[in-house]
C-alpha positions as CSV (number, residue, x, y, z in Angstrom):
1,M,-0.2,0.1,-0.1
2,A,1.4,3.6,-0.9
3,T,2.1,6.0,1.8
4,K,0.3,9.1,0.6
5,I,2.2,12.4,1.9
6,T,0.4,15.5,2.4
7,K,1.6,19.1,2.9
8,K,0.5,21.8,4.6
9,Y,1.5,25.3,4.3
10,I,1.5,27.7,7.0
11,L,2.6,31.4,6.4
12,E,4.2,33.4,9.6
13,Q,5.9,37.0,10.0
14,L,4.0,38.3,6.3
15,T,5.6,42.0,6.3
16,S,5.9,44.0,3.4
17,D,9.4,43.3,3.3
18,S,9.8,39.3,3.8
19,V,7.5,36.1,5.2
20,N,8.3,32.8,6.5
21,V,7.0,29.3,5.3
22,V,6.8,26.4,7.3
23,T,5.8,23.6,5.1
24,V,4.3,20.4,7.3
25,S,4.6,17.0,5.7
26,H,1.9,14.4,7.0
27,A,1.6,10.7,6.3
28,K,-0.6,8.1,7.7
29,V,0.9,5.4,9.4
30,N,-1.7,3.0,10.7
31,A,-4.5,4.8,10.6
32,K,-2.8,7.6,11.9
33,N,-2.1,11.4,10.9
34,C,1.7,11.8,11.6
35,E,3.8,14.4,11.0
36,I,7.2,13.3,9.1
37,S,9.0,16.9,8.5
38,R,8.5,20.3,9.3
39,E,10.7,23.1,7.6
40,R,11.2,26.6,7.7
41,M,12.1,29.0,5.2
42,S,12.4,33.0,4.6
43,Y,12.4,34.8,1.6
44,P,12.9,38.1,1.4
45,N,10.5,40.8,-1.0
46,S,13.3,40.9,-3.6
47,T,13.6,40.2,-7.2
48,I,15.4,36.5,-6.0
49,G,12.8,35.9,-3.2
50,R,10.0,35.9,-5.1
51,E,11.2,34.0,-7.4
52,L,12.5,31.0,-5.3
53,I,8.5,31.3,-3.5
54,S,6.6,31.3,-6.8
55,K,8.4,27.8,-6.7
56,A,7.7,26.8,-3.5
57,I,4.8,27.2,-2.6
58,P,1.1,26.6,-3.9
59,K,-0.4,29.7,-6.0
60,E,-3.6,30.5,-3.4
61,Y,-0.6,31.0,-0.8
62,L,1.7,32.9,-3.4
63,S,-1.3,35.1,-3.8
64,A,-1.8,35.5,-0.2
65,V,2.0,37.1,-0.3
66,L,2.0,39.0,-3.0
67,V,-1.3,40.8,-1.6
68,V,0.8,42.0,1.1
69,W,4.2,42.6,-0.6
70,G,2.7,44.9,-3.9
71,E,3.7,44.4,-7.4
72,N,7.3,45.5,-6.9
73,P,10.2,44.4,-5.0
74,T,11.3,46.3,-1.4
75,M,14.6,44.9,-0.8
76,D,17.5,44.4,-2.8
77,N,18.5,41.0,-3.9
78,P,21.8,39.5,-1.3
79,K,24.9,39.9,-3.0
80,N,26.0,36.0,-1.5
81,K,23.9,33.2,-0.3
82,E,25.4,33.7,2.9
83,E,23.2,36.8,3.1
84,F,19.7,35.0,2.0
């Protein structure tokens, strides 16, 4: 029997400059819904942040973020990976 993994997305600390996205994965084990992973990622309202978040979360969540962020980025892109 194949185990179906479901994901739940939680938007935290959504501001005009950034958002934290928590992705919680669940699987049914012995008829019980069990959390198997929890990941947190921060995205800045920059060109790169917008590109990355658009690939990471479903469109309905992205739409909510973009309502708060508006049409234009408010932050500069990081100069290197350590800043992101």
